[in-house]
C-alpha positions in Angstrom: 119.2 67.4 120.2 119.9 66.0 116.7 121.7 62.8 116.2 125.5 62.6 115.8 126.8 60.4 112.9 130.3 59.2 112.9 132.1 58.0 109.8 135.1 55.7 110.1 137.6 54.5 107.5 136.5 50.9 107.0 135.2 50.2 103.3 131.8 51.3 102.2 130.7 50.0 98.7 126.9 50.5 98.9 126.9 54.3 99.4 123.3 54.6 98.3 122.2 52.3 101.1 124.2 54.2 103.7 122.8 57.4 102.4 119.4 56.4 103.5 120.4 56.4 107.0 121.3 60.2 107.1 118.8 62.7 108.3 118.6 66.3 108.0 120.3 68.1 111.0 122.6 65.3 111.7 126.0 66.4 113.2 128.7 64.4 111.4 132.1 63.5 112.7 134.7 62.2 110.0 137.5 60.2 111.6 140.8 60.3 109.8 140.6 58.4 106.4 136.7 58.2 107.0 137.0 61.6 105.2 137.2 59.7 101.9 133.7 58.7 102.4 132.2 62.2 102.7 132.1 63.1 99.0 130.5 59.8 97.8 127.9 60.2 100.6 127.2 63.9 99.8 128.2 64.9 103.3 130.3 67.7 104.6 131.4 66.9 108.1 131.1 69.4 111.0 134.2 68.0 112.8 137.2 66.1 111.7 139.0 63.9 114.3 142.3 62.0 113.8 145.8 61.4 114.0 146.1 61.7 110.1 148.4 58.6 109.9 146.2 57.2 107.1 144.9 60.3 105.6 146.4 63.7 104.9 145.2 66.4 107.3 142.8 68.7 105.1 143.4 72.3 104.6 139.9 73.2 105.7 137.8 75.7 107.7 136.1 72.8 109.2 136.8 72.2 113.0 139.6 69.7 113.4 140.9 67.8 116.4 144.3 66.5 115.8 145.3 63.6 117.9 148.8 62.1 118.7 149.7 58.8 116.8 150.5 57.0 120.0 147.5 57.0 122.2 145.0 54.6 124.1 141.8 55.7 122.1 141.4 54.9 118.5 140.3 57.8 116.4 136.8 56.5 116.4 136.6 55.9 120.1 137.9 59.5 120.7 135.0 60.6 118.3 132.5 58.7 120.3 133.6 60.4 123.6 133.6 63.7 121.9 130.2 63.2 120.7 129.0 62.3 124.2 130.9 65.2 125.7 128.8 67.6 123.3 125.5 66.2 124.5 124.5 63.9 121.7 122.4 60.9 123.0 121.9 59.1 119.6 124.8 58.0 117.5 124.9 56.4 114.1 128.4 54.7 113.1 129.2 53.9 109.6 132.6 52.9 108.0 133.1 50.8 111.0 133.4 47.0 109.7 135.6 45.6 107.1 139.0 43.7 106.3 140.6 44.7 109.5 139.1 42.4 112.1 140.8 44.0 114.9 139.2 47.4 114.3 135.9 45.8 113.3 135.6 44.0 116.7 136.8 47.2 118.6 134.2 49.0 116.9 131.5 46.7 117.5 132.5 46.6 121.2 132.0 50.5 121.2 128.3 49.7 121.4 128.8 48.2 124.9 130.8 51.6 125.8 127.9 53.8 124.3 125.2 51.7 126.3 127.1 52.3 129.6 127.1 55.9 128.7 123.4 55.8 128.4 123.5 56.5 124.6 121.4 54.9 121.9 123.8 53.6 118.9 123.5 51.9 115.6 126.3 50.7 113.4 125.3 50.5 109.7 127.4 48.9 106.9 126.9 47.6 103.3 125.2 44.4 104.6 123.8 44.9 108.1 122.6 47.0 111.0 123.9 46.3 114.5 122.6 47.5 117.7 122.6 46.3 121.4 119.9 45.5 123.8 120.4 44.8 127.5 118.5 43.4 130.4 118.0 45.7 133.4 120.0 43.4 135.8 123.1 44.0 133.6 122.7 48.0 134.0 125.5 49.8 135.5 124.0 53.2 135.0 120.8 52.5 137.0 118.7 53.8 134.3 115.8 51.8 132.9 116.9 50.4 129.6 115.0 49.2 126.5 115.3 45.4 126.7 113.6 44.6 123.3 114.4 45.0 119.7 112.2 44.5 116.6 113.1 43.2 113.1 110.9 44.1 110.4 110.6 42.2 107.0 113.0 44.5 105.4 115.6 42.7 107.1 114.8 38.9 106.3 117.7 37.5 108.3 119.0 38.4 111.9 121.2 37.1 114.7 121.6 37.6 118.3 125.0 37.3 120.1 125.8 37.4 123.8 128.5 40.2 123.5 129.4 40.6 127.2 129.1 37.4 128.8 126.0 35.1 129.5 122.8 36.5 128.5 119.5 35.0 130.0 115.8 35.4 129.9 116.1 35.7 125.9 112.8 35.4 123.9 112.4 35.6 120.2 108.9 35.6 118.6 107.6 35.8 115.2 110.7 34.1 113.8 111.5 30.7 112.2 113.5 29.8 115.3 111.6 30.9 118.3 113.0 31.1 121.8 111.4 31.6 125.2 113.4 32.3 128.4 116.5 31.1 126.9 120.3 31.4 127.8 123.1 32.2 125.4 126.7 31.8 126.6 129.8 33.1 124.8 131.2 29.7 124.1 127.8 28.6 122.3 126.4 31.3 120.2 123.5 29.4 118.6 121.4 32.6 117.9 123.0 33.0 114.5 120.9 33.2 111.3 117.3 33.3 112.2 114.6 34.4 109.8 111.7 36.8 110.3 108.4 35.0 109.4 106.6 36.2 106.2 104.4 39.3 106.8 105.6 39.7 110.4 107.9 41.6 112.7 110.2 39.6 114.9 110.5 40.6 118.5 113.6 40.0 120.6 113.9 40.6 124.3 116.4 39.9 127.1 116.1 40.1 130.9 119.7 39.8 131.9 122.9 40.5 130.0 123.6 42.0 126.6 122.7 41.0 123.3 124.2 42.2 119.9 121.3 42.2 117.4 122.6 42.0 113.9 119.8 42.7 111.2 120.9 41.5 107.7 119.7 43.3 104.4 118.4 41.2 101.6 121.0 41.2 98.9 
């Protein structure tokens, strides 16, 4: 099955960068005011989800799921659950980070939910690419997960953050600041702003716990 792309309403300035993430055959869900990004991205959504408190409901033949304004799920979380219910196993999220730190943190933590659902997910914004890796000892689903990530030279800087409690057995190779069997606790996030060694690909692994991997574009 093809990948699902979910477009949120947070600001996007570098549309050309985000366009490069799209693939032929992507199933696209636009969330409420995320609709404003569709034209600049050259995208026609397959599904529109939202309570339309921040954007007028369009008069369109596109499938629309209108949500109540008062609800537990954000529009984006509903879209994520809808994508999972429709069988998508790989999800790209964009328009997820911006001035609203509450929405930004909530959207980043959706990566944890997606991991628990057994889905692969990436958040892409103007500056960074975010994904999650988890050690097998943290698995709730019983499945074998990928516990490693690679950072190529196209992302000169990267960070790792213990996103769901203490992460241990962390190794980082081919980077300016290597680690071997290290521990990162929520109160001491020292894995910030590492650098890929010239001409190499950094390798990150974790044995237990979850790491948010943030890859930063240059410029």
